ZAKENU-534806 format. One line per field, with one value per residue (C-alpha): residue number from 1; x, y, z negated. Coordinates in nm, 4 decimals. Example, Ala and Ser with C-alpha at 12.3 -4.5 7.8 and 13.67 -1.06 7.14 Angstrom:
2
i (1 / 2)
x (1.2300 / 1.3670)
y (-0.4500 / -0.1060)
z (-0.7800 / -0.7140)
This chain:
401
i (1 / 2 / 3 / 4 / 5 / 6 / 7 / 8 / 9 / 10 / 11 / 12 / 13 / 14 / 15 / 16 / 17 / 18 / 19 / 20 / 21 / 22 / 23 / 24 / 25 / 26 / 27 / 28 / 29 / 30 / 31 / 32 / 33 / 34 / 35 / 36 / 37 / 38 / 39 / 40 / 41 / 42 / 43 / 44 / 45 / 46 / 47 / 48 / 49 / 50 / 51 / 52 / 53 / 54 / 55 / 56 / 57 / 58 / 59 / 60 / 61 / 62 / 63 / 64 / 65 / 66 / 67 / 68 / 69 / 70 / 71 / 72 / 73 / 74 / 75 / 76 / 77 / 78 / 79 / 80 / 81 / 82 / 83 / 84 / 85 / 86 / 87 / 88 / 89 / 90 / 91 / 92 / 93 / 94 / 95 / 96 / 97 / 98 / 99 / 100 / 101 / 102 / 103 / 104 / 105 / 106 / 107 / 108 / 109 / 110 / 111 / 112 / 113 / 114 / 115 / 116 / 117 / 118 / 119 / 120 / 121 / 122 / 123 / 124 / 125 / 126 / 127 / 128 / 129 / 130 / 131 / 132 / 133 / 134 / 135 / 136 / 137 / 138 / 139 / 140 / 141 / 142 / 143 / 144 / 145 / 146 / 147 / 148 / 149 / 150 / 151 / 152 / 153 / 154 / 155 / 156 / 157 / 158 / 159 / 160 / 161 / 162 / 163 / 164 / 165 / 166 / 167 / 168 / 169 / 170 / 171 / 172 / 173 / 174 / 175 / 176 / 177 / 178 / 179 / 180 / 181 / 182 / 183 / 184 / 185 / 186 / 187 / 188 / 189 / 190 / 191 / 192 / 193 / 194 / 195 / 196 / 197 / 198 / 199 / 200 / 201 / 202 / 203 / 204 / 205 / 206 / 207 / 208 / 209 / 210 / 211 / 212 / 213 / 214 / 215 / 216 / 217 / 218 / 219 / 220 / 221 / 222 / 223 / 224 / 225 / 226 / 227 / 228 / 229 / 230 / 231 / 232 / 233 / 234 / 235 / 236 / 237 / 238 / 239 / 240 / 241 / 242 / 243 / 244 / 245 / 246 / 247 / 248 / 249 / 250 / 251 / 252 / 253 / 254 / 255 / 256 / 257 / 258 / 259 / 260 / 261 / 262 / 263 / 264 / 265 / 266 / 267 / 268 / 269 / 270 / 271 / 272 / 273 / 274 / 275 / 276 / 277 / 278 / 279 / 280 / 281 / 282 / 283 / 284 / 285 / 286 / 287 / 288 / 289 / 290 / 291 / 292 / 293 / 294 / 295 / 296 / 297 / 298 / 299 / 300 / 301 / 302 / 303 / 304 / 305 / 306 / 307 / 308 / 309 / 310 / 311 / 312 / 313 / 314 / 315 / 316 / 317 / 318 / 319 / 320 / 321 / 322 / 323 / 324 / 325 / 326 / 327 / 328 / 329 / 330 / 331 / 332 / 333 / 334 / 335 / 336 / 337 / 338 / 339 / 340 / 341 / 342 / 343 / 344 / 345 / 346 / 347 / 348 / 349 / 350 / 351 / 352 / 353 / 354 / 355 / 356 / 357 / 358 / 359 / 360 / 361 / 362 / 363 / 364 / 365 / 366 / 367 / 368 / 369 / 370 / 371 / 372 / 373 / 374 / 375 / 376 / 377 / 378 / 379 / 380 / 381 / 382 / 383 / 384 / 385 / 386 / 387 / 388 / 389 / 390 / 391 / 392 / 393 / 394 / 395 / 396 / 397 / 398 / 399 / 400 / 401)
x (6.1857 / 5.8820 / 6.0712 / 5.7708 / 5.9077 / 6.2679 / 6.1830 / 6.0489 / 6.3269 / 6.6092 / 6.4053 / 6.3966 / 6.7821 / 6.8989 / 6.7070 / 6.8228 / 7.2413 / 7.4154 / 7.4215 / 7.1039 / 6.9968 / 7.1937 / 6.9982 / 6.6627 / 6.7408 / 6.8373 / 6.3705 / 6.4902 / 6.3542 / 5.9874 / 6.0819 / 5.8489 / 5.7297 / 5.9700 / 6.2263 / 6.4480 / 6.7071 / 7.0272 / 6.9581 / 7.2145 / 7.2354 / 7.3189 / 7.5421 / 7.3084 / 7.1830 / 7.5239 / 7.6194 / 7.3049 / 7.3923 / 7.7034 / 7.6090 / 7.3644 / 7.6423 / 7.7950 / 7.6000 / 7.4131 / 7.6587 / 7.5788 / 7.3887 / 7.6714 / 7.5403 / 7.8326 / 7.8713 / 8.1554 / 8.2386 / 8.5249 / 8.5487 / 8.6460 / 8.4912 / 8.5326 / 8.4891 / 8.1851 / 8.1117 / 8.1331 / 7.9382 / 7.6336 / 7.7207 / 7.5985 / 7.3164 / 7.1449 / 7.2091 / 7.0859 / 6.7515 / 6.4814 / 6.4578 / 6.2465 / 6.4582 / 6.7898 / 6.6680 / 6.6505 / 6.9658 / 7.0851 / 6.9170 / 7.0400 / 7.4068 / 7.4294 / 7.3101 / 7.5055 / 7.8502 / 7.8750 / 7.7544 / 7.6558 / 8.0391 / 8.1637 / 7.9227 / 8.1480 / 8.4132 / 8.2999 / 8.3280 / 8.0273 / 7.8736 / 7.8763 / 7.7828 / 7.4472 / 7.0733 / 6.9882 / 6.6609 / 6.5435 / 6.6459 / 7.0210 / 6.9657 / 6.8429 / 7.1529 / 7.3865 / 7.1911 / 7.2800 / 7.6495 / 7.6737 / 7.8797 / 8.1588 / 8.1429 / 8.4825 / 8.5714 / 8.6473 / 8.3177 / 8.1362 / 8.0138 / 7.8978 / 7.6502 / 7.5276 / 7.5341 / 7.2902 / 7.0842 / 6.9734 / 6.8761 / 6.6704 / 6.5105 / 6.4589 / 6.2795 / 6.1051 / 5.9813 / 5.9124 / 5.6155 / 5.4861 / 5.4941 / 5.2022 / 4.9928 / 5.1040 / 5.0559 / 4.7511 / 4.6292 / 4.7190 / 4.5842 / 4.2826 / 4.2618 / 4.3856 / 4.1004 / 3.8282 / 3.9124 / 3.9120 / 3.5923 / 3.2821 / 2.9173 / 2.9132 / 3.0875 / 3.1169 / 2.9972 / 3.2510 / 3.3743 / 3.0462 / 3.1075 / 2.8048 / 2.8368 / 2.8639 / 2.6040 / 2.3692 / 2.4051 / 2.4052 / 2.0213 / 1.8689 / 1.6148 / 1.4958 / 1.4049 / 1.0919 / 0.9443 / 0.7221 / 0.9625 / 1.2740 / 1.5113 / 1.6651 / 1.6583 / 1.9401 / 1.8814 / 2.3150 / 2.5701 / 2.9071 / 3.1776 / 3.5387 / 3.6955 / 3.9782 / 4.3310 / 4.5557 / 4.8801 / 4.9705 / 5.0616 / 4.7486 / 4.8646 / 5.2300 / 5.2953 / 5.5758 / 5.7863 / 5.9714 / 6.1699 / 6.2915 / 6.6392 / 6.6759 / 6.8011 / 6.4721 / 6.2716 / 6.5929 / 6.3124 / 6.0785 / 6.3096 / 6.3876 / 6.0684 / 5.9954 / 6.2603 / 6.1115 / 5.7498 / 5.9073 / 6.1483 / 5.7654 / 5.6099 / 5.8430 / 5.8118 / 5.4621 / 5.4864 / 5.0978 / 5.2805 / 5.4849 / 5.6893 / 5.9503 / 6.1820 / 6.2797 / 6.5289 / 6.6023 / 6.7957 / 6.8788 / 6.9346 / 6.7461 / 6.8943 / 6.6280 / 6.6755 / 6.4700 / 6.7018 / 6.8212 / 6.4466 / 6.5012 / 6.7437 / 6.5979 / 7.0330 / 7.1615 / 6.8721 / 6.9696 / 7.3175 / 7.2375 / 7.0517 / 7.1949 / 7.0340 / 7.1233 / 7.1847 / 6.8829 / 6.5627 / 6.4173 / 6.1192 / 5.9798 / 6.2941 / 6.2066 / 5.7909 / 5.9298 / 6.1272 / 5.8549 / 5.5732 / 5.8392 / 5.7184 / 5.3211 / 5.2483 / 4.8871 / 4.7214 / 4.4602 / 4.6358 / 4.9514 / 4.9858 / 5.2243 / 5.3576 / 5.5489 / 5.7022 / 5.8087 / 5.8323 / 5.7153 / 5.9839 / 6.0893 / 6.4114 / 6.3405 / 6.0433 / 5.7748 / 5.5345 / 5.6566 / 5.6528 / 5.2434 / 5.2139 / 5.3091 / 5.1968 / 4.8038 / 4.9479 / 4.9844 / 4.5848 / 4.4898 / 4.6339 / 4.4405 / 4.6961 / 4.6321 / 4.8812 / 4.9695 / 5.1917 / 5.3112 / 5.4205 / 5.6190 / 5.6012 / 5.7088 / 5.6578 / 5.7986 / 5.4582 / 5.3690 / 5.6338 / 5.7646 / 5.6773 / 5.5715 / 5.1860 / 5.1538 / 5.2620 / 5.0364 / 4.7738 / 4.7912 / 4.8911 / 4.5739 / 4.3228 / 4.4540 / 4.3558 / 4.7371 / 4.5909 / 4.8918 / 4.9325 / 5.1539 / 5.1428 / 5.2544 / 5.3875 / 5.1129 / 4.8896 / 5.0217 / 4.9189 / 4.5434 / 4.6224 / 4.8114 / 4.4962 / 4.2746 / 4.4572 / 4.4726 / 4.0687 / 4.1246 / 3.8573 / 3.8695 / 4.1892 / 4.1026 / 3.7518 / 3.9899 / 4.2287 / 3.9985 / 3.7731 / 4.1661 / 4.1038 / 4.4642 / 4.4599 / 4.4934 / 4.6297 / 4.2951 / 4.3170 / 4.3404 / 4.1318 / 4.3707 / 4.6463)
y (-8.3496 / -8.3493 / -8.1616 / -7.8924 / -7.8137 / -7.8279 / -7.5915 / -7.3451 / -7.3693 / -7.3278 / -6.9855 / -6.8205 / -6.9479 / -6.7594 / -6.4903 / -6.4544 / -6.5404 / -6.7343 / -6.5518 / -6.4247 / -6.8055 / -6.8553 / -6.6534 / -6.7333 / -7.1587 / -6.9875 / -6.8416 / -6.4801 / -6.4970 / -6.4731 / -6.7619 / -6.9802 / -7.0971 / -7.3848 / -7.0644 / -7.2071 / -7.4875 / -7.5313 / -7.6387 / -7.7693 / -7.6426 / -7.8136 / -7.7062 / -7.5163 / -7.3385 / -7.3135 / -7.1370 / -6.8791 / -6.7709 / -6.7322 / -6.4210 / -6.3019 / -6.2603 / -6.1134 / -5.8646 / -5.7964 / -5.9812 / -6.1110 / -5.8687 / -5.6127 / -5.5808 / -5.4684 / -5.6760 / -5.7778 / -5.7411 / -5.4927 / -5.2527 / -5.5118 / -5.5105 / -5.8686 / -5.9681 / -5.7854 / -5.9494 / -6.2479 / -6.2047 / -6.0192 / -6.4001 / -6.6267 / -6.4559 / -6.4820 / -6.8733 / -6.8845 / -6.6294 / -6.5525 / -6.2785 / -6.0516 / -6.1981 / -6.0192 / -5.6847 / -5.6074 / -5.7022 / -5.5644 / -5.2222 / -5.2822 / -5.3751 / -5.0105 / -4.8468 / -5.0647 / -5.1263 / -4.8579 / -5.0394 / -4.7157 / -4.6656 / -5.0250 / -5.0239 / -4.8056 / -5.0844 / -5.3317 / -5.6804 / -5.5334 / -5.4022 / -5.7699 / -5.9254 / -5.7184 / -5.8364 / -5.5204 / -5.3794 / -5.0648 / -4.9292 / -4.9951 / -4.8564 / -4.5040 / -4.5402 / -4.5169 / -4.2555 / -4.0924 / -4.1506 / -4.1647 / -3.8539 / -4.0739 / -4.3944 / -4.4619 / -4.5256 / -4.9089 / -4.8990 / -4.7217 / -5.0181 / -5.2359 / -5.0162 / -4.9286 / -5.2907 / -5.2903 / -5.0287 / -5.1653 / -5.4947 / -5.2891 / -5.0757 / -5.3502 / -5.5383 / -5.2283 / -5.1176 / -5.4626 / -5.5187 / -5.1358 / -5.0830 / -5.2971 / -5.1239 / -4.7551 / -4.8177 / -4.9661 / -4.6631 / -4.4110 / -4.5432 / -4.6154 / -4.2409 / -4.1178 / -4.3306 / -4.1860 / -3.8322 / -3.8837 / -3.9160 / -3.6979 / -3.6942 / -3.6047 / -3.9062 / -3.9494 / -4.2388 / -4.4600 / -4.2795 / -4.4531 / -4.6593 / -4.8735 / -5.0221 / -4.7119 / -4.5513 / -4.8477 / -4.8557 / -4.4412 / -4.4703 / -4.7988 / -4.5708 / -4.4925 / -4.8289 / -4.8670 / -5.3071 / -5.2878 / -5.2219 / -5.4180 / -5.1253 / -4.8530 / -4.5116 / -4.2763 / -3.9330 / -3.8929 / -4.0584 / -4.1878 / -4.2265 / -4.1642 / -3.8440 / -3.9018 / -3.8329 / -3.5525 / -3.6158 / -3.4248 / -3.5677 / -3.5380 / -3.4949 / -3.3252 / -3.4753 / -3.2531 / -3.4545 / -3.2584 / -3.4467 / -3.2734 / -3.3959 / -3.4019 / -3.7087 / -3.7856 / -3.8299 / -4.0517 / -4.3018 / -4.1382 / -4.0310 / -4.4047 / -4.4547 / -4.1329 / -4.1973 / -4.5243 / -4.3887 / -4.1452 / -4.3865 / -4.5561 / -4.2049 / -4.1883 / -4.4574 / -4.3590 / -4.1861 / -3.9350 / -3.8272 / -3.5391 / -3.6652 / -3.3396 / -3.4748 / -3.2065 / -3.2609 / -3.0433 / -2.8914 / -2.5225 / -2.5451 / -2.7197 / -2.9580 / -3.0639 / -3.4239 / -3.5438 / -3.6391 / -3.8905 / -4.0634 / -4.3795 / -4.5154 / -4.4871 / -4.5662 / -4.2774 / -4.0271 / -4.1662 / -4.1583 / -3.7803 / -3.7303 / -3.4735 / -3.6173 / -3.3648 / -3.0104 / -2.7059 / -2.6778 / -2.4002 / -2.4926 / -2.1932 / -2.1738 / -2.5348 / -2.4355 / -2.1207 / -2.3599 / -2.6275 / -2.2859 / -2.1922 / -2.6138 / -2.5747 / -2.4680 / -2.6470 / -2.5756 / -2.7305 / -3.0477 / -3.0743 / -3.2659 / -3.1250 / -3.3694 / -3.1774 / -3.5185 / -3.3090 / -3.3076 / -2.8792 / -2.7898 / -2.5140 / -2.2633 / -2.0329 / -1.7864 / -1.9459 / -1.7058 / -1.7182 / -2.1073 / -2.0638 / -1.7662 / -1.9744 / -2.2777 / -2.0746 / -1.9316 / -2.3270 / -2.4145 / -2.1106 / -2.1358 / -2.4626 / -2.7011 / -2.9869 / -2.9957 / -3.2416 / -3.2575 / -3.5360 / -3.6190 / -3.9215 / -4.1967 / -4.5101 / -4.7779 / -4.6206 / -4.5186 / -4.1982 / -3.9433 / -3.6248 / -3.2905 / -2.9186 / -2.9673 / -2.5899 / -2.5746 / -2.8714 / -2.7367 / -2.4122 / -2.6001 / -2.8008 / -2.4621 / -2.2984 / -2.6325 / -2.8378 / -3.2346 / -3.3129 / -3.6241 / -3.9467 / -4.2278 / -4.5620 / -4.6556 / -4.9426 / -4.6691 / -4.4124 / -4.5483 / -4.4889 / -4.1193 / -4.0449 / -4.2035 / -4.0143 / -3.6419 / -3.7320 / -3.7158 / -3.4548 / -3.6476 / -3.4654 / -3.5583 / -3.5191 / -3.7477 / -3.9976 / -3.9924 / -4.0084 / -4.3046 / -4.5291 / -4.4151 / -4.2292 / -3.9363 / -3.5647 / -3.2485 / -3.0115 / -2.7077 / -2.3683 / -2.0638 / -1.8575 / -1.9742)
z (-9.6304 / -9.3422 / -9.0103 / -9.0468 / -9.3610 / -9.2483 / -8.9925 / -9.1995 / -9.4385 / -9.1965 / -9.0918 / -9.4375 / -9.4107 / -9.0682 / -9.2169 / -9.5350 / -9.4552 / -9.6984 / -9.9392 / -10.0059 / -9.9340 / -10.2773 / -10.4608 / -10.3248 / -10.4491 / -10.7688 / -10.7977 / -10.6789 / -10.3201 / -10.1751 / -9.9098 / -10.1469 / -10.4863 / -10.5605 / -10.3982 / -10.0461 / -10.1968 / -9.9881 / -9.6293 / -9.3888 / -9.0565 / -8.7561 / -8.5242 / -8.3414 / -8.6068 / -8.7398 / -8.4641 / -8.4501 / -8.8468 / -8.6779 / -8.4615 / -8.7145 / -8.9649 / -8.7422 / -8.6455 / -9.0122 / -9.2216 / -9.5799 / -9.8756 / -9.8103 / -9.5176 / -9.3469 / -8.9312 / -8.8112 / -8.4841 / -8.4891 / -8.2427 / -7.9838 / -7.6862 / -7.5592 / -7.9154 / -7.8579 / -7.4862 / -7.5885 / -7.8761 / -7.6376 / -7.4398 / -7.7218 / -7.8673 / -7.4971 / -7.5488 / -7.8627 / -7.9197 / -7.6737 / -7.4723 / -7.7800 / -8.0177 / -7.7601 / -7.7191 / -8.0513 / -8.1518 / -7.8973 / -8.0503 / -8.3743 / -8.2959 / -8.0843 / -8.4346 / -8.6716 / -8.4756 / -8.2092 / -7.9385 / -7.7377 / -7.6888 / -7.6105 / -7.3386 / -7.1533 / -7.1629 / -6.8096 / -7.0406 / -7.2091 / -6.9891 / -6.7776 / -7.0521 / -7.2223 / -7.1297 / -6.9432 / -6.9867 / -7.0388 / -7.3587 / -7.2319 / -6.9279 / -7.1107 / -7.3477 / -7.0189 / -6.8750 / -7.1976 / -7.1742 / -6.7398 / -6.7327 / -7.0034 / -6.8100 / -6.6939 / -6.3222 / -6.4387 / -6.5491 / -6.3068 / -6.1035 / -6.3848 / -6.4639 / -6.1512 / -6.1769 / -6.4504 / -6.3731 / -6.0531 / -6.1622 / -6.4036 / -6.1602 / -5.8925 / -6.1789 / -6.2833 / -5.8627 / -5.7714 / -6.1395 / -6.0569 / -5.6271 / -5.5681 / -5.7754 / -5.7811 / -5.3650 / -5.4270 / -5.6115 / -5.4916 / -5.1446 / -5.2243 / -5.3541 / -5.0380 / -4.8534 / -5.1262 / -5.0798 / -4.7165 / -4.7266 / -4.5293 / -4.5426 / -4.1681 / -3.9558 / -3.6361 / -3.5271 / -3.5313 / -3.9171 / -4.1098 / -4.3254 / -4.3040 / -4.5924 / -4.8219 / -4.6622 / -4.7137 / -5.1196 / -5.0886 / -4.9678 / -5.0926 / -5.2846 / -4.9365 / -4.8139 / -4.5782 / -4.7116 / -4.4187 / -4.1664 / -4.3400 / -4.3161 / -4.5099 / -4.4006 / -4.4115 / -4.6289 / -4.5854 / -4.4033 / -4.5444 / -4.3829 / -4.3408 / -4.2012 / -3.8952 / -4.0824 / -3.9234 / -3.8342 / -4.1453 / -4.4725 / -4.7238 / -5.0437 / -5.1861 / -5.5561 / -5.7527 / -6.0546 / -6.2881 / -6.5180 / -6.8570 / -6.9766 / -7.2750 / -7.4654 / -7.6232 / -7.2737 / -7.1188 / -7.0881 / -6.9534 / -6.7063 / -6.6479 / -6.5394 / -6.3545 / -6.0991 / -6.0552 / -5.9600 / -5.7435 / -5.5511 / -5.4596 / -5.3802 / -5.1615 / -4.9318 / -4.9118 / -4.5815 / -4.6519 / -4.9725 / -4.9897 / -5.2616 / -5.4356 / -5.7606 / -5.9949 / -6.2636 / -6.5870 / -6.8904 / -6.9105 / -6.5206 / -6.2548 / -5.9934 / -5.6975 / -5.6667 / -5.3781 / -5.0913 / -5.3849 / -5.3743 / -5.1830 / -5.4312 / -5.8052 / -5.9412 / -5.7457 / -5.9141 / -6.2808 / -6.1760 / -6.1463 / -6.4149 / -6.6909 / -7.0050 / -7.2908 / -7.3634 / -7.3842 / -7.2009 / -7.0025 / -6.8564 / -6.7647 / -6.5458 / -6.3814 / -6.3081 / -6.1121 / -5.8818 / -5.8576 / -5.7599 / -5.4330 / -5.3434 / -5.3100 / -5.0062 / -5.0480 / -5.3672 / -5.2996 / -5.2930 / -5.4856 / -5.7728 / -6.0169 / -6.2902 / -6.6062 / -6.7672 / -7.0735 / -7.4690 / -7.4306 / -7.6859 / -7.4704 / -7.4664 / -7.2723 / -7.2590 / -7.3830 / -7.2589 / -6.9333 / -6.9807 / -7.0126 / -6.7641 / -6.4716 / -6.5779 / -6.5485 / -6.1937 / -6.0779 / -6.1952 / -6.0937 / -5.7135 / -5.7196 / -5.7534 / -6.0294 / -6.3092 / -6.6130 / -6.9099 / -6.9611 / -7.3040 / -7.2407 / -6.9907 / -7.1667 / -7.3428 / -7.7170 / -7.8646 / -7.9694 / -7.8544 / -8.0954 / -7.9123 / -7.9356 / -8.0591 / -7.9949 / -7.6480 / -7.5834 / -7.7060 / -7.5221 / -7.2011 / -7.2405 / -7.3094 / -6.9518 / -6.8259 / -6.7986 / -6.9965 / -7.2455 / -7.2997 / -7.3284 / -7.0787 / -7.0413 / -6.6756 / -6.6167 / -6.6502 / -6.4293 / -6.0684 / -6.2653 / -6.3450 / -6.0095 / -5.8587 / -6.0239 / -6.0047 / -5.6611 / -5.6438 / -5.8315 / -6.0604 / -6.4595 / -6.6382 / -6.9929 / -6.9443 / -6.7792 / -7.0515 / -7.2872 / -7.0561 / -7.1140 / -7.4840 / -7.4393 / -7.6931 / -7.5644 / -7.6713 / -7.8059 / -7.6381 / -7.8579 / -7.8776 / -7.7849 / -7.4830)
């Protein structure tokens, strides 16, 4: 048998499992027009097959890992050696659902064996109150590994986007001599070029305003702690930690369910933030907005980012009234229905539309888009227009909020 054909049949054998492969040999499978036929597996493929069988089983679809943390830990270590990272993430997620791996994550042996990713961190954040003391060090190590990776990936873009937006916002058309931005001044006055003198006569000057020593912008991140927002909370905590290191931005981090907790003092360490979050429970957005209103002392220089699916358990009319007050004060407010890569979120469409009618755009945003969103908000651009330019679907406003 040719090598490419054997590789193809081996892949089908691993996908189908031993029992289904026997049926495929009899022509019941769609693996090929002539059926799968007998396929011998080498030692490496046999090890992969055993790892798959322990999770997915055969035609009965029963797993074989049981409830033993050491055995699960060995299996988690094995699959990292047998499969690429993308496959490992899928198998870990399936193990959560099929084998109750979420509960076994409370064991240090399991935590040491898993491949860290955002999904696992989200699960740990949801379970953090149940993590036993013997597992806390391992849990924090896993969470720190992921947050460090995310910060390394996301920090440069966020710093560049926010710093650039602050620079652009500081420009003035009445600069002092040493503050003239000659490149932009020339570009803005090219139509006044005089060929006979080979020069541009500037009608207006473009320059940079002299920076004051005070903070130039305030960003308030208001995070919904409901269980569905776990991945968004992970990313938002990392972004808050990065923003907290920028001298020109005063950053506040507020998390809420039916209670409101200000985690601004923990911004230096996203791991502390995440272990200070309590996912699940009720939702009182109105109460959270009331607290955030108290943080807005310079409205025109403040950006309030509400990260929530908008399923309000409090007084919805009061929530909308407070949102209107924030917008009317001159502050910029945006509702992120999700801050994650997980696709279209579930959210309260009526509340999203009502907020949009008040001038609070509501849409989901990926982590890679968030830096540009912050830049647009700092420059006080039309965020609905920004979303449209970036192919982000926003919620349409209702006529009567």
